[in-house]
N, C-alpha and C positions, 0 to 999 in steps of 0.2 A: 504493500500500500504506500509506503514511504517513497519507493522508487517511482511509482506512478505519479505521485505529487511532484517529484523532482522532474519527471518527464514533462509534465504540464508547464512547469516554470521555465525549463529550458526551451520548450516549444514556443512559449511566449517571447522569450529573449530572441530566438532565431527569427520569428515572424516579424518582429519590430525592426531588428537591426540589419536584416538582410536587405531591406529595401530603402531604409533611410541611410543617408551617406555618413554613417557613424561607425562602421566596421563591426561586423558580426563576430569576427575572430577575437577582437579586443574584448568584447563583452563576454564571450564564451570562456576565454582564458581566465578572466576575473571570476566569472560564475563558477568555474570548475574548482576554485579555491574554497568555495563555501557550499556548493551543491554537487557533491560527487555521487555519481551513480554507483551502486554496489555491484560492479561488473568488471569484467576484464577490459584491458586497453583496446583489444580488438573489437569488443562489443560497443565500446564508447565511440570508436571511429565509425562503426556501422550506424550508430544512433545519429551522429552528426550528418551522415549521408542521407538518412531517411527523413530527418526534419527539413533538410534542404529540399528534398523532393516534394514535401508538403508545401513549402514556400513557392516552388516552381508551379505547382498545380494552381495556385492562386492567380498567377499571371495568365495561365492558359484559360482559366474560367472567366476572369474579368475581361480579357481581350479576345475572347473566342471569335467574335465576328470579324475582327481585324486580322487574326492570325490564321484561321482556318481557310486554306486556299481554294477549296473546291466548292462549286456551285452549279446549279442547273439553269441559272438565269443569265449566264454570259456565254458567249461563243467559246468553244473549246473547254467549257466547264471549269475554267480556272479564273479566279478573281484576280484582276490585274494588280489592284492595290495590295492584296495579300502577297502575291508573287513578288512584287517590288520590295515589300518589307523584308521578306525572307531572303531574297537575293542580296540585299544590303547587309542583313544580319550575318549571312554566311561569309561575306567579304570581311566583315569586322571581326569575326571569330578567328580567322586565320592566324594573326600574330600571336595571340595568347595561347592558342592550341599548340602551335609549333614550339614556342619557347617553354610552355608549361610541361609538355611531354619530355623535352630535353633536360630541363632543369628541376623537375619535381623532387627527385630524391635529394639533390643538393640543398634546395630551399627548405625541405622538411628538416634536414639535419642541422643547418646553420642559422636559419632565419626564424624558425618557429619558437620564439622565446619572448618573455615579457618585455625585455629591453627594446627589441626591434619594434614590437607592437606599440609600446608607449611612444617611441620616437616618431613613428609614422602617424599615430593619432594626432600628436601635437603639430608635426610638420604640415600635414594636409589640412588641419584645422586653420593654421595660419594662411595657407594658400587659398582656402575657400574665402576667407575674409578679404584678402587682397584682390582676388578675382571679382568678387561682388562689388568692391569699391571702384574698380576699374570699369566695370560694366554698368555702373549706376546711371550714367548719362549716355549710354551707348545702346542703340537699337540693334536687336539681333538680326543677323543676316538671313537666318533660316527660321521660318515660323511654321513650317509644316513638314510632315514626313516626306512628302513628294519633293520638297526643295532640298532634301538631304542627298548629296551626290554620292557616288560610289567612292570617290576619293575621300570625302568627309567620313564615310563609314569606315574606310580602312584606317584613317588617322585616329578615329575614336577607338578602333580596335587596338591601335598602338598604345593609346593611353591605358587601355584595359590591362595591358601587360604589367603595368605598375602595380596592379592589384594582386599580383602573384606574391608580392611582399606582404606578409601578414600585418594587419593594422591599418592598411591603406584604405580598404573598402572597395569592393568591385563596383558598386553603384556610384560611390564617391569619385573614383578615378575616371569612370566613363562620363559621368555628368560634368565633372570639372573639365575634362578634355573637350567635350562638346561645347560647353560655354565659352572656352578659350577660342574655339573655332568660329564662334558667332552663332551658335544654335540657341534657340529660346529655351528657357528652363523646362517648359512643358514637353517639348519635343525631345530634349536631352533626357528627361526622366523616362519617358515612354520608350525611347530607343534603348535605354539602359535596361529596362524591364524585359524587352524583347530579346536583347542580347544575352540575358541571363538564362533563357530557356535551353538553348543548345549547350552553352558553356557549363552550366550547373548540372544539367541532365547527363552530359557526357562524363563529367568528373565523377558524378554519383554512380553511374553505371559501371565505370572502371573499378571503383572501390567495392561495389556490391559483388562483382564478379571475382574480385580478389579475395574477399572474406567469405563468400558463399552464403548459404541459407540454412546452416545448421543451427537452428534456434529452438530454445525451450518454449513452452506455452507462455511462461511469465515474461520472457524476453520479447516474444511477439506482441504481447499486450502493451508493454512499455513502448515499443517502436510505433505501434498503431496510435497510441495516445499522443505521442510526440508529433507524429505526422499530422493528425487531425488538428491538434492545437496550433501547430505552425501554419497550417493552411488557413484556418479561421482568422488568426491574428494577422497574417500576411494580407488577406483581403482588406481588413480594416486599415492596416498601415499604408497600403498602396493608395487606397481612397483618400486617406488623410493627406498624404504627401502631394497628390495631384491637386487637391483642394487648397492646400497650404501655399504652394508655389504660384498659384494664380494671384495671390494677394501679397505675398512676402518673398524674400530671397533666402539664400542658404547661410547667411551670416550667423544666425543663432546656432546652426549645426556646427559651424566652425568653432565657436566659443565652447560648445559642448564637448567637442573632440579634444580641445586643449585641456579642459578641466578633467575629462576622463583620463587622458594621457598622463596628466600629473598625478592623478589618484593611483593609476596602475604603477607608475614609476615609484611613487612614495611607498606604496604597499610592499612591493617586492624588495625595495632597498631596506626597509625596516625588518623584513623577514629573511634577509640574506645572512 
């Protein structure tokens, strides 16, 4: 029962932090210090994969009409807008996919630690504040998904490579990159969501195949609860973010990252 409660809490953390530009890794590292699942390291890794899948499902459900490419109402039975979105997403996925596969083991060994996470939280928090100040009196060059070129998509994918460093935030790096290129906040956020589907699904699938499906009944329940919780909270978080950025900018998230980074740094310094 305790582990189910922990699963709910961790699902809530994943659902919120995966889509807001505040780093899910940073929050989960801190949460792991206080909310430890009574399970093996292999199961914990499997749990992280499953709650990510729950988060991905939220994007698929919320943006189904935009993402599902097939229809009986258009010639050729393929929706042009959906095909355009997916083709740009595929282009943007390439940089992180190539570099991630080549450097995954090295990054896991040398970069997945509290010090790197704290540094990236603070660094990108500062960058968010600076970029928003620069953009304050600047009109975005791209205000629709149609206006996003394949070159823009590839460059945003290049920024996504930065998120391979823990503490950076996948959504944070892609949104920041898009804004630097002149993309509006709304389009930047939506494209970041779409980009997450193949990236996170691919990474999750690789880990699931690696660890297999040898689960006990109790472990299955814990995974299912975490997945459902992450899905529900992700739906709410995505809706919140899209509503928030129509009226406000990302400056508050920048300050939040700096504060969280300082907390992570202070906590692990005191416990070293």
